[in-house]
N, C-alpha and C positions, 0 to 999 in steps of 0.2 A: 405491335402499336409503336407510333412514332413518340420517341422520348421528348418531354417539353423540355423546352431551353428558357434559362433564367440571364437576364443580360443586367450585371451591377454595375456601379460606379468603377471606372478604370482606375481610380486612385488606389482601388484594394488589390492591385494586379501584383505589386512587388512582393507583399506578403505572401499570398497565396501561391506567386511564383516559387518563392522559396521554401514552400512544403506546409504551412501552415492550414491544418486540414478542417477547420470549419469558418461558417459562415454565418452571424449572429443574423437574428431576425431584423433587425433595424435597420440591415443593409441591403433586404430583400425590397424589390419594386413594391408600391402598393398595389392591389389589386391580384397578386398571386394567389390563386386558388387551388390548390394540390391536396391528393391525399396522403396521411403519412406513410413512410415505407413505400414510396414512389421514386423509381430512378429519374434523375433530371440532368442536364448537361448545363453547367455553369458556362458563361462567359463573362470576361473583365478585361478588355481590351484584344490584347494579343494572345491572353492566356485562355485557355478553355479546361475543363474537367468535367468528370462524372461523379455525382454525388448523389446519397441518399435524403429525399426532405422529409422534414417533420414539422408537421402542422401545428404544434404544439408546444414544443421545447423552445427555448432562448436560442438554442443552436438550431438555425433552421435547415442548413445543409452539411453534412460532414462529406469532405471531399475523400473519396476513394481511388481514382485512377485519372491517370491524365489522359489515356487513351482510349479506352473502351469501357460501355457500361459492363458492369460486372457480373457475371454469370456462376454458373455452381463449378465451372472449371478453375474460373478465374479466383473463388474464393478456396479454392482447394489450394491452389498455387502460392496463395499468403499462408493458408496452414502449413504448408510444406515447409516454406521459407522459415517460418518461425518454429518448427520443429529441427529444423537445421542448426538454428541459433541456438537451440538448448543440448545440442550434443556435448559439450563441455560436461554439464549437468548429470545427463544420463551415461556420461563415462565414469561417474563416480557411484554408479548403482552397485551394491543396494545401500550404501551408505548416505545418499540423500533421494529420496523417492518423492519429494513435494517440491514444485515450484511451479512458476507461470507460465503457461505452455503459449497463451495469445496475452499481448500485452496492447489491446485497443491500438490507437494511434500510431504507438511507436511499430506495430507489426502489422500497418496499413487495414487492420480492420477497425477503426474508429467507432468507441463506444460500445466496444463489446471484449470481453476477457474471458479466457480460459485457465482453469488451474487445475494442475494434477496432483491427484493424491493418489498413490499407489498405481493401481490398475483401474482408477476411474477418473473423469474428467468429469468438470464443473463450468457450465457456461453460465456466463451473466452478461446480461443486456444493460446500457443505462440511458435508454428512450426505447417507447413503443414502437417506433418507427425501425427498431434494429432486430425486430421479432422474427419479422419474416426470412430473416438469415441462419436462423438457429438450425434448421433442419440440414441446410446445405454445410454449415460449419460440424455438426454433427457426423455427417457421412464421411466429410473429409478427414477427421480426427481418426474415425476408425480405418481409411483408407492408409493413413500415417502409421500408424500402429493396431492391427490388428488383434494384439492381445487385450486391448482393453476389454474388460469385464463389464462397465457401466457407463451411461453418458447420462449425466442430469442438467438440468436448466432450473435458473431461479428467473421468476418474472421480474420484467422490469422498471427501474426505479424512474417512473415515469416524471416525479417531482424534484429529481436532482437538481442541485444547482450545477450549470455547466463548468464552472471553474472550480466543483468541489475535489477534493483529494479522492485517494486511492481508496480510504476508508469508507463502507456501507455503512449509513445509520441506522438501518434497521435490518431485521432478520426477514427475510421472506418465503412464500411458501416454494420450496423445491419439486422438482417433477423429474420422475423415470423418463428419458426419451428413448433409451437403447440399453439390452442388455439387463443386468440383475441391479438391484439397488447395494451399495455400500455396507456391512455392516454396521451399528451403531458404534461398535467399537474397534474400528478401522483402528490400526496403526500404521504411522509411516515413520519413514528415517529422515532425520537432516544431519550430515556430517558425523553419522553414527550414533547419534540419539533417537530415541524411540519415542514418538508424540502421539497421543490421542488426537484423532482429528474427526468432528461431529459435521460431515459434509453434507448431511440435510437438516441440521437444526442449528447449528453452530452459529454465530455471530463470525464472519471469517474463518470459521471451520475450528475455531481455538487455535488456529495459528494466524500469523503476521509474514506471510513470505517474505516480504520486503526487506525484514530485517534478519534474513538467516544469517549473511555474511558478518553483520554486527555484533549478531550474537556468538558467533565464533571467535569472534576478536577479544569479546569480554571475557572469554576463556583463558586466553591469553594474560590476559592482566589480574587474574582472581588470585593468584595463589597466594597462601596465606593471609589473605586481607579480610575485614570484615565488610559486607556486602551491605545494601539498602536497595532492593528493585522496586521502585513505586510505577503506579500502573502496572502490576505485573500481568496482569490477565491470568494465563493459565501457566505462567511461570516458565515463559521461553528463555529468558535471558537469565534465571535463576540457576535453571538446570545447567548452564555453560558456565555460571561462575561455580557451582557444586562440583561438576566434572573437571575443571579447573585448578581445584584444590583451596577455595575458599575455606578460611576457617569458622564463618559465620554467615549465612545469609537470611537477611529479613525480605519477605515478599509482602507487598501491600497493594490491596486493590478493594473497592467498596462494593463490589458486584457479587451478588448472590450465587453460591456454589463455585466460584472460583478457586476458593480455599482447596476444597474438596478435589477439584480439577488438577489443583498443583501436586498435590500430595500424591494422586494416580500417578503423573506422570514422573514424580522424584520414585514412587516403588517400579514403576515399570521400567527404569534405569539402574534400580538396584544402587541409588545413591543414598549416602548418610542422609538420613531423615533427621538425624539429631542435631546435624548441623543447619538445620533449616527453622523458621517459624513464620507462617502467615501471620498478617494482620487485617483484620477486614474493617476498614476504615476509609474515610474521606483522605485522599492523598494530601490536600490541604493541611488538613487540619493534623494528619499527623505529623508531618515536616514542622509545623508551625510548634507542636506540643514538644518534639525532638528538640527543635533550635532553641525553645525557652529553656528546656531542662540541660540543653550543653550535650545532648548525646550526640556523637559523630560517627561516622563510618567510614572505612578507608577507601571504598568506592561507592558514590550513589551513580544510581541508573536512574533516569527520568523518560519516561517514553511516555508522555499523555495524548488524550483524544485530539484532533483539530480542534482547535478554537475559534476558528474563522470556515466556515463553509460559503461564505461570499465577501465579496469587496466591503460590502456595508458594515460587516461587522469587525472590519480588521482592526481599527486602533482599539476595541474593547478586548482581541485577541491578544494584541501585543502585550496588553496590559496584563493579561491572565500570564502570558508566558513569563512576561518581567516577574511577577509577583511567586510562581512557582519555582523559577530559576532560583532566585533570591531565597528563597527557604530552603531551598535543596542544597545550595552552596552553604548555607552557614551549618550544614549536618555533614559536610566533609572535611575530615581530618585535616591537619596543617601538614600540606604534602601529599596528601590525597590525590586521587582520580574523579572526576565528574564527567561521565558519559548521558549526554543530553538530545534528545531528538526532537525534531516537528514533524507530522504529517500531513500538512495544508500547504497547497499550492500558492494559498495566498501571500504566506511569505517566503521570500526568496532568500539564498544562501547570505547576501551582504545583510540584509535586514535580521535575518537570523542572529549573524555573529553582534549586531550591533545591541540587539538585545540581550545577547550574553553578558556583553561589555555594561550596558546597564543595570543589571541583575548584580554582576559583579561588585560595581560601586555602590549598591545600596547594601549588598552583604559585607561591604570591607573587606574584599578579597582581592589578589591578585589573581589572574586566570591565564593560564599558557596554554594553548590550542596545540596538541601534539598531534591528533589526527581526526581530519574529516573525509565521510563519505555521503554518497547517496543511493541509489539502487541499483541492486546487482546485475547481473546481464541479462534475467530473463524479464524484467521491466527498461526496455530499450525506449531511447525518446529521440522523436524527429529533431534536428537540428534547432529548427525554426518553429520548436513548440514547447517555450519553456513552461507552459502549464503542465506537462507532462512529467516534469521532474520536480516532484513535490517533495520527497523526502529527503531530510537534513539529519544528518548524525555528527556529532562532534564529541571528541574525547580532550580533555582538558586536564593538566596539572592545576592543581588549588594551592596558593600560599597565601601567607599572611603579609600584610603590607610592611614595608621597608620604609 
């Protein structure tokens, strides 16, 4: 069947030609009526590209190719390119066996990600229009690595905001599409640490793969220090701090079962549980209580969930970031270190640094940024797609005012 064409305002040509992969619905001419998951050819002045149409998402077309309408072989080539791009991580096997194999727009497959956990791969789509690609991607994964024992998929996030960050807001149904299901007690490695990964049921499987290198840096900063890890989830940063020789680590999160999950990871790695405490409480409330009591730590780690899932609530999110960072800074001992992060694409690096300056002013502290990082090599971002660069990670020295 012929591929339908959509002609759009030539004023969008520069942005699309630079490589931005999205066409929003308000840029689609009135009267276009196509089904989700249908390939279309987009024309914009001298620019043309092939994309996948979505009838319901705020992103009407995701651009895939400038030259051809993608087929199974084209999809397989993108999967292979992504596989080759992760070669440095595979060279570190078995010390690191969990990573993002495909990162959507960054790997030429917009709206689709694949995470690798040991011998298993998990495919996730972020719009219903992409679900038809899953069988082709699964087949390509197996061609790249015949040693895969299982490929699973999670249903699309049909209601996901188009500029949401990497963090999925809900646990969704996981289905096996090839091979065997992973065991519920699956263990993977990250820089030689062992971590439980609940691929089928856990939110983000109990791991946040994008912080892998940031966790490793924390290890090198923790020796002899007292450490507070807020929004700890299953204790990733805490494990590295303990292995790095921290004198004492306090992990904090409000979620049910997270204390037990963290303790299981500590036991798995035969780390000293006597140097660790898990406090199940709201992180805002705990930091406020510690600040009022004058309790301080040599290193405070702050990795909150996204406070902004759309531009509409950006202002409120920035207020929340200022508040939580202000409280955390009050809990850093003079001369201590503060590691703070944001996982929302709505707050760019400059806005994040400005937020940190506001928080420091409120806390009455001087803050010296000594390290900044974003996403690791398995989360590549097209140069013309700033929305893909969502992660900010800053390490700062905290000093008294002079």
